[in-house]
C-alpha positions in Angstrom: 0.2 0.0 0.0 1.5 3.2 -1.1 1.6 6.4 1.4 -1.4 8.0 -0.1 -3.6 5.1 0.5 -2.2 4.6 4.0 -3.1 8.1 4.8 -6.4 7.8 3.3 -7.5 4.5 4.4 -5.8 4.7 8.2 -6.8 8.5 8.4 -10.5 7.9 7.6 -10.7 4.9 9.8 -9.1 6.7 12.7 -11.3 9.4 12.3 -14.6 7.5 11.7 -14.0 5.3 14.9 -12.8 8.1 17.1 -16.6 8.8 17.8 -16.9 5.6 19.7 -14.8 7.5 22.5 -18.3 9.4 22.9 -20.5 6.7 22.0 -19.3 4.3 24.6 -19.0 6.1 27.9 -21.4 9.0 27.2 -24.0 8.4 24.7 -26.4 6.3 27.3 -25.7 9.2 29.8 -26.7 11.7 27.1 -29.7 9.9 26.1 -30.8 9.6 29.7 -30.3 13.4 30.1 -32.8 13.8 27.1 -35.3 11.8 28.9 -35.0 8.3 27.6 -35.3 5.3 30.0 -32.7 2.4 30.6 -35.3 0.2 28.5 -35.6 3.2 26.0 -31.8 3.4 25.6 -31.6 -0.4 24.9 -34.3 0.0 22.2 -32.7 2.5 20.6 -29.3 0.5 20.6 -31.1 -2.4 19.4 -32.6 -0.5 16.3 -29.1 1.0 15.7 -27.7 -2.5 15.4 -30.3 -3.8 13.3 -29.8 -0.9 10.8 -26.2 -2.0 10.9 -27.2 -5.1 8.9 -27.1 -3.1 5.8 -23.3 -3.5 5.7 -24.0 -7.2 4.3 -25.7 -6.2 1.0 -23.3 -3.2 0.9 -20.4 -5.6 1.2 -21.7 -7.7 -1.6 -22.2 -4.6 -3.8 -18.7 -3.3 -3.2 -17.4 -6.8 -4.4 -19.6 -6.5 -7.3 -18.5 -3.0 -8.5 -15.0 -3.6 -7.2 -14.7 -0.3 -5.2 -15.2 0.5 -1.7 -14.4 4.4 -1.6 -17.8 6.0 -2.5 -19.4 3.9 0.3 -16.7 4.9 2.8 -17.0 8.8 1.9 -20.9 8.6 2.1 -20.9 6.8 5.4 -18.4 9.1 6.9 -20.2 12.1 5.7 -23.4 10.8 7.4 -21.7 10.2 10.7 -20.3 13.8 10.7 -23.8 15.2 10.0 -25.4 13.2 12.5 -22.9 14.4 14.9 -23.5 18.0 14.5 -27.4 17.3 14.5 -27.3 15.3 17.7 -26.7 18.3 19.9 -30.0 20.2 19.0 -32.1 16.9 18.8 -35.0 16.3 21.3 -37.6 13.7 21.5 -37.2 10.0 21.1 -38.1 9.6 17.4 -35.5 12.3 16.5 -33.0 11.2 18.7 -33.4 7.6 17.8 -33.2 8.2 14.1 -29.6 10.1 14.6 -28.5 7.4 17.0 -28.9 5.0 14.0 -26.6 6.9 12.0 -24.1 7.8 14.7 -23.9 4.7 17.0 -20.9 2.4 17.3 -22.9 -0.4 15.7 -25.1 1.7 13.7 -25.4 1.7 9.9 -22.7 4.2 8.9 -20.0 3.1 11.3 -20.8 -0.7 10.6 -20.2 -0.1 7.0 -17.1 1.9 7.5 -15.7 -1.0 9.7 -16.4 -3.5 7.1 -15.2 -2.0 4.1 -12.1 -0.5 5.7 -11.1 -4.1 6.6 -12.2 -5.2 3.0 -9.8 -2.5 1.6 -7.0 -3.5 3.8 -7.3 -7.2 3.0 -7.6 -6.6 -0.6 -4.4 -4.8 -0.7 -2.5 -7.5 1.2 -0.4 -10.5 0.2 -2.3 -13.8 0.8 0.0 -14.8 3.6 -0.3 -11.4 5.5 -4.0 -11.0 6.1 -3.7 -11.1 9.9 -0.9 -8.4 9.8 -2.8 -6.3 7.1 -5.9 -6.3 9.6 -3.8 -5.7 12.6 -2.2 -2.6 10.8 -5.7 -1.0 10.1 -7.3 -1.9 13.6 -4.4 -0.4 15.4 -5.7 3.0 14.6 -9.1 2.4 16.1 -8.4 2.5 19.8 -6.1 5.6 19.3 -8.9 7.8 18.1 -11.2 6.3 20.8 -8.8 7.1 23.6 -8.1 10.6 22.5 -11.8 11.3 22.4 -12.7 9.7 25.7 -9.9 11.6 27.5 -10.5 15.0 26.0 -14.3 14.2 26.5 -13.9 13.5 30.1 -12.5 16.9 30.7 -15.1 18.8 28.5 -17.9 16.9 30.1 -17.0 17.7 33.7 -16.3 21.4 32.6 -19.1 22.1 30.3 -21.4 19.1 30.2 -21.6 16.1 28.1 -23.1 17.8 24.9 -20.2 19.9 24.5 -18.1 17.1 23.1 -20.4 16.8 20.1 -19.2 19.9 17.9 -15.3 19.3 18.3 -16.1 15.7 17.3 -17.9 16.5 14.3 -14.9 18.3 13.0 -12.9 15.1 13.4 -15.6 13.1 11.5 -15.3 16.0 8.9 -11.5 15.3 8.5 -12.3 11.7 8.1 -14.4 12.4 4.8 -11.4 14.5 3.5 -9.1 11.5 4.2 -11.3 8.9 2.4 -11.3 11.1 -0.6 -7.3 10.4 -0.7 -7.9 6.8 -1.3 -6.9 5.7 -4.7 -8.0 2.1 -6.0 -5.8 0.7 -8.8 -7.6 0.1 -11.8 -6.2 -3.4 -12.3 -7.5 -4.5 -9.0 -11.0 -3.1 -9.7 -11.0 -5.4 -12.9 -9.9 -8.2 -10.7 -12.5 -7.8 -8.2 -15.3 -7.6 -10.9 -14.6 -11.0 -12.4 -17.8 -12.8 -12.4 -18.5 -14.0 -9.0 -20.6 -17.1 -10.2 -17.1 -18.8 -10.9 -16.0 -19.5 -7.2 -12.4 -20.0 -6.4 -11.4 -23.7 -6.2 -11.0 -23.9 -2.4 -14.2 -21.7 -1.7 -16.7 -23.3 0.5 -19.5 -20.7 0.5 -22.6 -20.8 2.7 -23.0 -24.6 2.6 -19.9 -24.8 5.0 -21.3 -25.9 8.4 -18.1 -24.7 10.2 -18.7 -21.2 8.8 -22.3 -21.2 10.3 -21.0 -22.7 13.6 -18.5 -19.7 13.8 -21.1 -17.2 12.9 -23.4 -18.3 15.8 -20.2 -18.1 18.0 -19.6 -14.6 16.9 -23.2 -13.5 17.4 -23.0 -14.9 20.9 -19.7 -13.0 21.6 -21.5 -9.8 20.9 -24.7 -10.9 22.4 -22.7 -11.1 25.7 -20.3 -8.1 25.0 -22.6 -5.3 23.6 -24.7 -4.7 26.7 -21.4 -3.6 28.4 -21.4 -0.6 26.0 -24.9 0.3 27.0 -25.1 -0.6 30.8 -21.5 -0.5 32.0 -21.3 3.3 32.1 -24.7 3.3 34.0 -23.5 0.6 36.4 -20.6 2.6 37.1 -22.4 5.9 37.5 -25.6 4.7 39.4 -24.4 1.5 41.0 -21.1 2.4 42.2 -21.3 6.2 42.1 -18.2 6.9 40.1 -17.3 10.5 38.7 -17.8 11.1 34.9 -13.8 11.0 34.6 -13.9 7.3 35.8 -16.3 6.3 32.9 -13.6 7.5 30.5 -10.7 5.8 32.3 -12.6 2.4 32.2 -13.2 2.7 28.2 -9.4 4.1 27.9 -8.1 1.2 29.7 -9.9 -1.2 27.1 -8.9 0.8 24.3 -5.2 0.9 25.2 -5.0 -2.7 25.6 -6.7 -3.3 22.2 -4.1 -1.0 20.6 -1.3 -2.8 22.1 -2.8 -6.3 21.2 -3.9 -6.0 17.5 -0.6 -5.8 15.7 1.0 -8.7 17.5 -2.3 -10.7 17.2 -2.3 -10.4 13.5 1.3 -11.4 13.2 0.9 -14.3 15.7 -2.2 -15.4 13.9 -0.1 -15.6 10.5 2.5 -17.8 12.4 0.6 -20.0 14.7 -2.8 -20.2 13.2 -6.2 -18.7 14.0 -7.8 -21.1 16.3 -5.5 -21.1 19.4 -6.0 -17.4 19.6 -9.8 -17.4 18.7 -10.4 -19.8 21.7 -8.3 -17.3 24.0 -10.2 -14.4 22.6 -13.7 -16.0 23.6 -12.3 -17.2 27.0 -11.2 -13.6 28.1 -14.5 -12.0 27.1 -16.4 -14.5 29.3 -14.1 -13.9 32.3 -14.1 -10.4 32.0 -18.1 -10.2 32.2 -18.1 -12.6 35.2 -15.6 -10.1 37.0 -17.8 -7.2 36.4 -20.8 -9.1 38.0 -18.7 -9.3 41.1 -16.9 -5.7 41.0 -17.2 -3.8 44.2 -15.5 -0.6 43.3 -15.0 1.7 40.4 -11.5 0.9 40.1 -11.8 -2.9 39.9 -14.1 -2.0 36.8 -11.3 -0.1 35.3 -8.7 -2.5 35.7 -11.1 -5.4 34.5 -11.4 -3.5 31.2 -7.9 -4.6 30.2 -9.5 -7.9 29.6 -12.3 -6.3 27.4 -9.6 -4.6 25.2 -7.7 -7.9 25.1 -10.7 -10.0 23.9 -11.8 -7.2 21.5 -8.4 -6.6 20.1 -8.0 -10.4 19.3 -11.5 -10.6 17.9 -10.9 -7.5 15.6 -8.3 -9.3 13.7 -8.8 -13.0 14.2 -12.8 -13.2 13.3 -12.0 -11.4 9.9 -8.9 -13.4 9.1 -10.7 -16.9 9.9 -13.6 -15.9 7.6 -11.5 -14.6 4.9 -9.5 -17.8 4.8 -12.6 -19.9 5.1 -14.2 -18.3 2.1 -10.9 -18.7 0.2 -11.7 -16.3 -2.7 -9.8 -12.8 -2.9 -12.9 -11.5 -4.9 -15.2 -11.7 -1.9 -13.1 -9.5 0.6 -16.1 -7.4 1.0 -18.7 -10.4 1.7 -16.0 -11.9 4.3 -15.8 -8.6 6.3 -19.6 -8.0 6.0 -20.0 -11.6 7.7 -18.1 -10.6 10.6 -19.8 -7.2 10.8 -23.2 -8.7 10.3 -22.7 -11.2 13.1 -21.5 -8.2 15.4 -24.5 -6.3 14.7 -26.9 -9.2 15.1 -25.2 -10.0 18.7 -25.4 -6.2 19.3 -28.9 -6.1 18.4 -29.9 -9.2 20.5 -27.8 -8.5 23.6 -29.1 -5.0 24.4 -32.7 -6.0 23.4 -33.0 -8.8 25.9 -30.7 -7.0 28.6 -33.1 -4.0 28.3 -36.3 -6.4 29.2 -34.6 -7.8 32.1 -32.3 -5.2 33.5 -34.9 -3.8 35.8 -35.9 -7.2 37.2 -32.3 -8.5 37.5 -30.2 -5.3 38.3 -26.9 -4.7 36.9 -25.0 -7.3 38.7 -27.1 -10.3 37.8 -27.5 -9.2 34.3 -23.6 -9.3 33.8 -23.6 -12.7 35.5 -25.9 -13.9 33.0 -24.0 -12.4 30.0 -21.0 -14.3 31.3 -22.9 -17.4 30.9 -23.7 -16.6 27.3 -20.0 -16.1 26.7 -18.9 -19.3 28.3 -21.4 -21.3 25.8 -19.8 -19.1 23.0 -16.5 -20.1 24.1 -17.5 -23.8 23.9 -18.7 -23.5 20.4 -15.5 -21.9 19.2 -13.6 -25.0 20.5 -15.0 -27.0 17.5 -14.2 -24.8 14.6 -11.5 -25.8 12.3 -8.0 -24.2 11.9 -8.1 -22.4 8.6 -4.2 -21.5 8.3 -2.3 -24.1 6.6 0.9 -25.0 8.1 4.1 -25.5 5.9 3.6 -28.7 3.9 0.0 -29.1 5.1 -3.2 -29.1 3.0 -6.5 -28.2 4.6 -9.6 -30.4 3.5 -11.9 -28.9 1.1 -14.9 -30.5 2.6 -15.0 -30.2 6.2 -16.4 -33.0 8.3 -19.2 -32.2 10.8 -17.8 -29.8 13.2 -19.6 -31.5 16.1 -18.3 -35.1 15.4 -15.0 -34.5 17.3 -16.5 -33.4 20.6 -14.5 -36.0 22.5 -11.5 -34.8 21.3 -11.0 -30.7 21.0 -7.3 -31.1 19.8 -8.2 -32.9 16.6 -8.5 -30.3 13.6 -11.9 -30.4 11.8 
């Protein structure tokens, strides 16, 4: 990738994801200030995640036309516009509409996440997919951390809403950066080759192991996503933490993410995907269980290291596994969209169910139940096959039943 594309792709991704530094710690509180109940916040988060499912047809569309740049520019522009308008929005309908455009897993950021990953993998060598994704995802936590730290100061001095206009400027810079991306014409021609002729090793949606992994990814986010909605509320209302601690909790997660993604990509290219995938799911379940038992705000902040570790691994390894499994470079957008669609499905299911039971269970029992979901998802991941062939090894084209080896977890499927 040349310097111009590095600036364009990494810069637009950095700016587009920076807004998550507002959505994670402060958006639920901001919506609460505007009169939405905990259940209402859960419903809005669910609607935003459902809208994010649009990334799948958009990913297929981008594969068909062989370009991602126009989609990235439009979505980044909508994020910037919604950031501006959110400050003056009132009422659940108008707020809900803007959150669908603005939210972490809403339609615009979901498409930017998927297509940025597709752009990175399509420019990478076949044996460097993990490294390419790690290099891209490295920029996500940096923007989030900067936004959260600066936002914490502004929130305490001027109120949560004061963060939105400066953030809109950053989102606008992301649009300008995306315009710098230059997609080589020879690559476009290659990617628009008839997709009706699959690559020799491509398995497609008849692959049982792919579906097993999709279920595991959905459950990962069904357990993990309610933390984005309710962790800040738990810190504020249950543990009486000051606003700055909310920022510190998410900064701890993002700094760990930043430290994890690049080595995760390199190690996944060397060791294989499966060992690190299992570790990713295990850390997610343990983290949720610790939240349920935490007694002080600083325990939550320290525990967020596990959140950053698991999410950093997921950001690289899940996309690498699916890309390997489809085994077709012309389907880079589809591979990223499968991961992103699983993310938003889980992010819709988790807050929707949590919103129905949080009043009855309370925050602690809610997180304990989510830890149980994470434990079950971890069990499923133990039965997905390795997708990275070792030197001198050929992976089977037709996988056997992924549940056939329940008695021997070390046997590759």
